[in-house]
BAMARSE-601125 format. One record per residue (C-alpha): residue number from 0; residue in three letters; chain; y, z, x. Coordinates in steps of 0.5 Angstrom, whole numbers, plus 500, padded with zeros to 3 digits. Each point is the difference from the previous one (the first is absolute). Example, Ala and Ser with C-alpha at 12.3 -4.5 7.8 and 13.67 -1.06 7.14 Angstrom:
{k = 0, r = ALA, c = A, c2 = 491, c3 = 516, c1 = 525}
{k = 1, r = SER, c = A, c2 = 507, c3 = 498, c1 = 502}
This chain:
{k = 0, r = MET, c = A, c2 = 459, c3 = 779, c1 = 313}
{k = 1, r = ASN, c = A, c2 = 508, c3 = 501, c1 = 500}
{k = 2, r = ARG, c = A, c2 = 500, c3 = 500, c1 = 492}
{k = 3, r = PHE, c = A, c2 = 496, c3 = 508, c1 = 503}
{k = 4, r = PHE, c = A, c2 = 503, c3 = 502, c1 = 505}
{k = 5, r = GLY, c = A, c2 = 508, c3 = 498, c1 = 497}
{k = 6, r = SER, c = A, c2 = 503, c3 = 496, c1 = 506}
{k = 7, r = SER, c = A, c2 = 506, c3 = 497, c1 = 497}
{k = 8, r = SER, c = A, c2 = 501, c3 = 493, c1 = 501}
{k = 9, r = SER, c = A, c2 = 507, c3 = 501, c1 = 501}
{k = 10, r = LYS, c = A, c2 = 503, c3 = 499, c1 = 508}
{k = 11, r = THR, c = A, c2 = 505, c3 = 505, c1 = 503}
{k = 12, r = PRO, c = A, c2 = 506, c3 = 496, c1 = 501}
{k = 13, r = LYS, c = A, c2 = 501, c3 = 498, c1 = 507}
{k = 14, r = PRO, c = A, c2 = 508, c3 = 505, c1 = 503}
{k = 15, r = SER, c = A, c2 = 505, c3 = 495, c1 = 501}
{k = 16, r = LEU, c = A, c2 = 505, c3 = 498, c1 = 506}
{k = 17, r = GLN, c = A, c2 = 505, c3 = 505, c1 = 497}
{k = 18, r = ASP, c = A, c2 = 494, c3 = 506, c1 = 498}
{k = 19, r = ALA, c = A, c2 = 498, c3 = 499, c1 = 508}
{k = 20, r = ILE, c = A, c2 = 507, c3 = 501, c1 = 502}
{k = 21, r = THR, c = A, c2 = 501, c3 = 507, c1 = 496}
{k = 22, r = SER, c = A, c2 = 494, c3 = 502, c1 = 504}
{k = 23, r = THR, c = A, c2 = 502, c3 = 499, c1 = 506}
{k = 24, r = ASP, c = A, c2 = 507, c3 = 502, c1 = 500}
{k = 25, r = ALA, c = A, c2 = 496, c3 = 506, c1 = 497}
{k = 26, r = ARG, c = A, c2 = 495, c3 = 500, c1 = 506}
{k = 27, r = ALA, c = A, c2 = 507, c3 = 501, c1 = 504}
{k = 28, r = ALA, c = A, c2 = 504, c3 = 505, c1 = 497}
{k = 29, r = SER, c = A, c2 = 494, c3 = 505, c1 = 500}
{k = 30, r = ILE, c = A, c2 = 499, c3 = 498, c1 = 508}
{k = 31, r = GLU, c = A, c2 = 507, c3 = 502, c1 = 501}
{k = 32, r = VAL, c = A, c2 = 500, c3 = 507, c1 = 497}
{k = 33, r = LYS, c = A, c2 = 494, c3 = 501, c1 = 505}
{k = 34, r = ILE, c = A, c2 = 505, c3 = 498, c1 = 506}
{k = 35, r = LYS, c = A, c2 = 505, c3 = 505, c1 = 497}
{k = 36, r = LYS, c = A, c2 = 495, c3 = 505, c1 = 500}
{k = 37, r = LEU, c = A, c2 = 498, c3 = 499, c1 = 508}
{k = 38, r = ASP, c = A, c2 = 508, c3 = 499, c1 = 502}
{k = 39, r = ALA, c = A, c2 = 500, c3 = 507, c1 = 497}
{k = 40, r = GLU, c = A, c2 = 494, c3 = 503, c1 = 504}
{k = 41, r = LEU, c = A, c2 = 503, c3 = 496, c1 = 507}
{k = 42, r = ALA, c = A, c2 = 506, c3 = 504, c1 = 499}
{k = 43, r = ARG, c = A, c2 = 497, c3 = 506, c1 = 499}
{k = 44, r = TYR, c = A, c2 = 495, c3 = 499, c1 = 506}
{k = 45, r = ARG, c = A, c2 = 506, c3 = 497, c1 = 504}
{k = 46, r = ASP, c = A, c2 = 504, c3 = 508, c1 = 500}
{k = 47, r = GLN, c = A, c2 = 494, c3 = 503, c1 = 501}
{k = 48, r = MET, c = A, c2 = 499, c3 = 496, c1 = 506}
{k = 49, r = SER, c = A, c2 = 507, c3 = 501, c1 = 502}
{k = 50, r = LYS, c = A, c2 = 499, c3 = 508, c1 = 500}
{k = 51, r = LEU, c = A, c2 = 493, c3 = 502, c1 = 504}
{k = 52, r = ARG, c = A, c2 = 499, c3 = 498, c1 = 507}
{k = 53, r = ASN, c = A, c2 = 495, c3 = 495, c1 = 503}
{k = 54, r = GLY, c = A, c2 = 494, c3 = 503, c1 = 500}
{k = 55, r = PRO, c = A, c2 = 494, c3 = 499, c1 = 494}
{k = 56, r = GLY, c = A, c2 = 504, c3 = 503, c1 = 493}
{k = 57, r = LYS, c = A, c2 = 505, c3 = 493, c1 = 502}
{k = 58, r = ASN, c = A, c2 = 494, c3 = 495, c1 = 503}
{k = 59, r = ALA, c = A, c2 = 496, c3 = 502, c1 = 493}
{k = 60, r = ILE, c = A, c2 = 507, c3 = 498, c1 = 496}
{k = 61, r = GLN, c = A, c2 = 501, c3 = 495, c1 = 504}
{k = 62, r = GLU, c = A, c2 = 494, c3 = 497, c1 = 499}
{k = 63, r = ARG, c = A, c2 = 501, c3 = 501, c1 = 491}
{k = 64, r = ALA, c = A, c2 = 506, c3 = 497, c1 = 501}
{k = 65, r = LEU, c = A, c2 = 497, c3 = 493, c1 = 503}
{k = 66, r = ARG, c = A, c2 = 495, c3 = 500, c1 = 495}
{k = 67, r = THR, c = A, c2 = 505, c3 = 500, c1 = 495}
{k = 68, r = LEU, c = A, c2 = 505, c3 = 496, c1 = 503}
{k = 69, r = LYS, c = A, c2 = 493, c3 = 495, c1 = 500}
{k = 70, r = GLN, c = A, c2 = 499, c3 = 501, c1 = 493}
{k = 71, r = LYS, c = A, c2 = 506, c3 = 498, c1 = 499}
{k = 72, r = LYS, c = A, c2 = 501, c3 = 493, c1 = 504}
{k = 73, r = MET, c = A, c2 = 493, c3 = 499, c1 = 496}
{k = 74, r = TYR, c = A, c2 = 504, c3 = 501, c1 = 493}
{k = 75, r = GLU, c = A, c2 = 507, c3 = 496, c1 = 503}
{k = 76, r = ALA, c = A, c2 = 494, c3 = 493, c1 = 501}
{k = 77, r = GLN, c = A, c2 = 497, c3 = 502, c1 = 493}
{k = 78, r = ILE, c = A, c2 = 508, c3 = 500, c1 = 497}
{k = 79, r = SER, c = A, c2 = 502, c3 = 494, c1 = 504}
{k = 80, r = GLN, c = A, c2 = 493, c3 = 495, c1 = 498}
{k = 81, r = LEU, c = A, c2 = 502, c3 = 502, c1 = 493}
{k = 82, r = THR, c = A, c2 = 507, c3 = 499, c1 = 500}
{k = 83, r = GLN, c = A, c2 = 498, c3 = 492, c1 = 503}
{k = 84, r = GLN, c = A, c2 = 495, c3 = 500, c1 = 494}
{k = 85, r = THR, c = A, c2 = 505, c3 = 501, c1 = 495}
{k = 86, r = PHE, c = A, c2 = 505, c3 = 495, c1 = 503}
{k = 87, r = ASN, c = A, c2 = 494, c3 = 494, c1 = 500}
{k = 88, r = MET, c = A, c2 = 498, c3 = 502, c1 = 493}
{k = 89, r = GLU, c = A, c2 = 507, c3 = 501, c1 = 498}
{k = 90, r = SER, c = A, c2 = 502, c3 = 493, c1 = 503}
{k = 91, r = ALA, c = A, c2 = 494, c3 = 498, c1 = 497}
{k = 92, r = ALA, c = A, c2 = 502, c3 = 502, c1 = 493}
{k = 93, r = ILE, c = A, c2 = 507, c3 = 497, c1 = 502}
{k = 94, r = ALA, c = A, c2 = 497, c3 = 493, c1 = 500}
{k = 95, r = THR, c = A, c2 = 495, c3 = 500, c1 = 495}
{k = 96, r = ASP, c = A, c2 = 507, c3 = 502, c1 = 495}
{k = 97, r = ASN, c = A, c2 = 503, c3 = 494, c1 = 502}
{k = 98, r = LEU, c = A, c2 = 494, c3 = 495, c1 = 500}
{k = 99, r = ARG, c = A, c2 = 499, c3 = 503, c1 = 493}
{k = 100, r = ASN, c = A, c2 = 508, c3 = 498, c1 = 498}
{k = 101, r = THR, c = A, c2 = 500, c3 = 494, c1 = 503}
{k = 102, r = MET, c = A, c2 = 494, c3 = 497, c1 = 495}
{k = 103, r = ALA, c = A, c2 = 503, c3 = 504, c1 = 495}
{k = 104, r = THR, c = A, c2 = 506, c3 = 495, c1 = 502}
{k = 105, r = LEU, c = A, c2 = 496, c3 = 494, c1 = 500}
{k = 106, r = GLU, c = A, c2 = 497, c3 = 501, c1 = 494}
{k = 107, r = ALA, c = A, c2 = 506, c3 = 501, c1 = 497}
{k = 108, r = MET, c = A, c2 = 504, c3 = 494, c1 = 503}
{k = 109, r = LYS, c = A, c2 = 492, c3 = 496, c1 = 497}
{k = 110, r = VAL, c = A, c2 = 502, c3 = 503, c1 = 493}
{k = 111, r = ALA, c = A, c2 = 508, c3 = 497, c1 = 501}
{k = 112, r = ASN, c = A, c2 = 498, c3 = 493, c1 = 502}
{k = 113, r = LYS, c = A, c2 = 495, c3 = 499, c1 = 494}
{k = 114, r = GLU, c = A, c2 = 507, c3 = 503, c1 = 496}
{k = 115, r = ILE, c = A, c2 = 504, c3 = 496, c1 = 503}
{k = 116, r = LYS, c = A, c2 = 496, c3 = 493, c1 = 500}
{k = 117, r = LYS, c = A, c2 = 498, c3 = 501, c1 = 492}
{k = 118, r = GLN, c = A, c2 = 507, c3 = 501, c1 = 499}
{k = 119, r = TYR, c = A, c2 = 503, c3 = 494, c1 = 504}
{k = 120, r = GLY, c = A, c2 = 495, c3 = 496, c1 = 497}
{k = 121, r = LYS, c = A, c2 = 503, c3 = 501, c1 = 494}
{k = 122, r = ILE, c = A, c2 = 507, c3 = 497, c1 = 501}
{k = 123, r = ASP, c = A, c2 = 501, c3 = 493, c1 = 500}
{k = 124, r = ILE, c = A, c2 = 505, c3 = 497, c1 = 506}
{k = 125, r = ASP, c = A, c2 = 501, c3 = 494, c1 = 497}
{k = 126, r = LYS, c = A, c2 = 502, c3 = 504, c1 = 493}
{k = 127, r = ILE, c = A, c2 = 505, c3 = 505, c1 = 505}
{k = 128, r = GLU, c = A, c2 = 504, c3 = 493, c1 = 503}
{k = 129, r = ASN, c = A, c2 = 501, c3 = 496, c1 = 493}
{k = 130, r = MET, c = A, c2 = 503, c3 = 507, c1 = 498}
{k = 131, r = HIS, c = A, c2 = 504, c3 = 500, c1 = 506}
{k = 132, r = TYR, c = A, c2 = 503, c3 = 494, c1 = 498}
{k = 133, r = ASP, c = A, c2 = 501, c3 = 501, c1 = 493}
{k = 134, r = MET, c = A, c2 = 504, c3 = 505, c1 = 502}
{k = 135, r = GLU, c = A, c2 = 504, c3 = 497, c1 = 505}
{k = 136, r = GLU, c = A, c2 = 501, c3 = 494, c1 = 494}
{k = 137, r = LEU, c = A, c2 = 503, c3 = 506, c1 = 496}
{k = 138, r = LEU, c = A, c2 = 505, c3 = 504, c1 = 505}
{k = 139, r = GLU, c = A, c2 = 503, c3 = 493, c1 = 502}
{k = 140, r = GLN, c = A, c2 = 501, c3 = 498, c1 = 493}
{k = 141, r = ALA, c = A, c2 = 502, c3 = 507, c1 = 498}
{k = 142, r = ASN, c = A, c2 = 505, c3 = 498, c1 = 506}
{k = 143, r = GLU, c = A, c2 = 503, c3 = 493, c1 = 497}
{k = 144, r = ILE, c = A, c2 = 501, c3 = 504, c1 = 493}
{k = 145, r = GLN, c = A, c2 = 505, c3 = 505, c1 = 504}
{k = 146, r = GLU, c = A, c2 = 503, c3 = 495, c1 = 504}
{k = 147, r = THR, c = A, c2 = 502, c3 = 496, c1 = 492}
{k = 148, r = LEU, c = A, c2 = 501, c3 = 505, c1 = 497}
{k = 149, r = GLY, c = A, c2 = 505, c3 = 502, c1 = 505}
{k = 150, r = ARG, c = A, c2 = 504, c3 = 494, c1 = 501}
{k = 151, r = SER, c = A, c2 = 508, c3 = 500, c1 = 499}
{k = 152, r = TYR, c = A, c2 = 503, c3 = 496, c1 = 495}
{k = 153, r = ALA, c = A, c2 = 506, c3 = 496, c1 = 500}
{k = 154, r = VAL, c = A, c2 = 501, c3 = 501, c1 = 508}
{k = 155, r = PRO, c = A, c2 = 499, c3 = 493, c1 = 504}
{k = 156, r = ASP, c = A, c2 = 494, c3 = 501, c1 = 506}
{k = 157, r = GLU, c = A, c2 = 505, c3 = 496, c1 = 504}
{k = 158, r = LEU, c = A, c2 = 506, c3 = 505, c1 = 501}
{k = 159, r = ASP, c = A, c2 = 499, c3 = 503, c1 = 506}
{k = 160, r = GLU, c = A, c2 = 502, c3 = 507, c1 = 504}
{k = 161, r = ALA, c = A, c2 = 504, c3 = 496, c1 = 505}
{k = 162, r = ASP, c = A, c2 = 505, c3 = 497, c1 = 495}
{k = 163, r = LEU, c = A, c2 = 499, c3 = 505, c1 = 494}
{k = 164, r = GLU, c = A, c2 = 503, c3 = 505, c1 = 507}
{k = 165, r = ALA, c = A, c2 = 506, c3 = 494, c1 = 501}
{k = 166, r = GLU, c = A, c2 = 502, c3 = 501, c1 = 493}
{k = 167, r = LEU, c = A, c2 = 501, c3 = 507, c1 = 500}
{k = 168, r = GLU, c = A, c2 = 503, c3 = 499, c1 = 506}
{k = 169, r = ALA, c = A, c2 = 505, c3 = 495, c1 = 497}
{k = 170, r = LEU, c = A, c2 = 501, c3 = 505, c1 = 493}
{k = 171, r = ALA, c = A, c2 = 503, c3 = 506, c1 = 505}
{k = 172, r = LEU, c = A, c2 = 505, c3 = 494, c1 = 503}
{k = 173, r = GLU, c = A, c2 = 502, c3 = 498, c1 = 494}
{k = 174, r = GLN, c = A, c2 = 501, c3 = 507, c1 = 497}
{k = 175, r = GLU, c = A, c2 = 504, c3 = 503, c1 = 506}
{k = 176, r = GLU, c = A, c2 = 505, c3 = 493, c1 = 500}
{k = 177, r = GLU, c = A, c2 = 502, c3 = 502, c1 = 492}
{k = 178, r = GLY, c = A, c2 = 501, c3 = 506, c1 = 500}
{k = 179, r = PRO, c = A, c2 = 497, c3 = 507, c1 = 496}
{k = 180, r = SER, c = A, c2 = 501, c3 = 497, c1 = 492}
{k = 181, r = TYR, c = A, c2 = 502, c3 = 505, c1 = 494}
{k = 182, r = LEU, c = A, c2 = 494, c3 = 498, c1 = 496}
{k = 183, r = GLU, c = A, c2 = 496, c3 = 503, c1 = 505}
{k = 184, r = ASP, c = A, c2 = 502, c3 = 506, c1 = 497}
{k = 185, r = LEU, c = A, c2 = 502, c3 = 500, c1 = 493}
{k = 186, r = SER, c = A, c2 = 503, c3 = 508, c1 = 500}
{k = 187, r = LYS, c = A, c2 = 505, c3 = 497, c1 = 505}
{k = 188, r = VAL, c = A, c2 = 506, c3 = 499, c1 = 498}
{k = 189, r = PRO, c = A, c2 = 503, c3 = 493, c1 = 503}
{k = 190, r = ASP, c = A, c2 = 506, c3 = 499, c1 = 504}
{k = 191, r = PHE, c = A, c2 = 505, c3 = 496, c1 = 496}
{k = 192, r = VAL, c = A, c2 = 500, c3 = 506, c1 = 495}
{k = 193, r = ASP, c = A, c2 = 506, c3 = 504, c1 = 502}
{k = 194, r = GLU, c = A, c2 = 499, c3 = 506, c1 = 494}
{k = 195, r = ALA, c = A, c2 = 494, c3 = 503, c1 = 497}
{k = 196, r = PRO, c = A, c2 = 499, c3 = 498, c1 = 493}
{k = 197, r = VAL, c = A, c2 = 504, c3 = 505, c1 = 495}
{k = 198, r = GLU, c = A, c2 = 495, c3 = 502, c1 = 495}
{k = 199, r = ILE, c = A, c2 = 503, c3 = 500, c1 = 493}
{k = 200, r = GLU, c = A, c2 = 499, c3 = 507, c1 = 495}
{k = 201, r = ALA, c = A, c2 = 498, c3 = 499, c1 = 494}
{k = 202, r = PRO, c = A, c2 = 505, c3 = 502, c1 = 493}
{k = 203, r = LYS, c = A, c2 = 499, c3 = 506, c1 = 498}
{k = 204, r = GLU, c = A, c2 = 498, c3 = 501, c1 = 492}
{k = 205, r = HIS, c = A, c2 = 507, c3 = 503, c1 = 498}
{k = 206, r = GLU, c = A, c2 = 504, c3 = 495, c1 = 504}
{k = 207, r = ALA, c = A, c2 = 496, c3 = 494, c1 = 497}
{k = 208, r = ILE, c = A, c2 = 502, c3 = 505, c1 = 493}
{k = 209, r = LYS, c = A, c2 = 507, c3 = 499, c1 = 501}
{k = 210, r = THR, c = A, c2 = 501, c3 = 493, c1 = 502}
{k = 211, r = THR, c = A, c2 = 497, c3 = 498, c1 = 493}
{k = 212, r = ALA, c = A, c2 = 504, c3 = 504, c1 = 497}
{k = 213, r = SER, c = A, c2 = 507, c3 = 497, c1 = 503}
């Protein structure tokens, strides 16, 4: 029977929460347009009544203004209801998004926990501790080697810095008592030499020949 009448098995998708919010906002916008038109009518009626005296004509315009005002109040009440509905639906949408994000976070955490357990299962704590101990021993051996290579030779270990300072002071006192020595400056002439040494010039060639001939 369904084949003859051409009925489709596909179902129309249900509107989502966002679709409902969009539809409600559209209805509220159309009602706001009507309210603006009613405000224009009320303004025209007010101007007309201000120009007329009390009487049947003014009363008729006043009745029209009252009907327009009642219609405006009705539309404003609808606007208030639609605004509240939109607020409720948006709150529900936010709560739904938060719940969706929470579920996604939980799923991601589950996957991460499984991966962490898998990776930590491949690590041997005992091997890490042994490697740490081996590293400490190697560092100690390296320090011993550096100390051995940096050891000073031909210097007694018993020397004390205080003794060395005392010896330096004694040497300084001895030098002051003995006075300066000419050996400290080899370029300086001793005090016992009266005159500077005279340089002897070498004989010239012709003078050497005359001396030989004579």
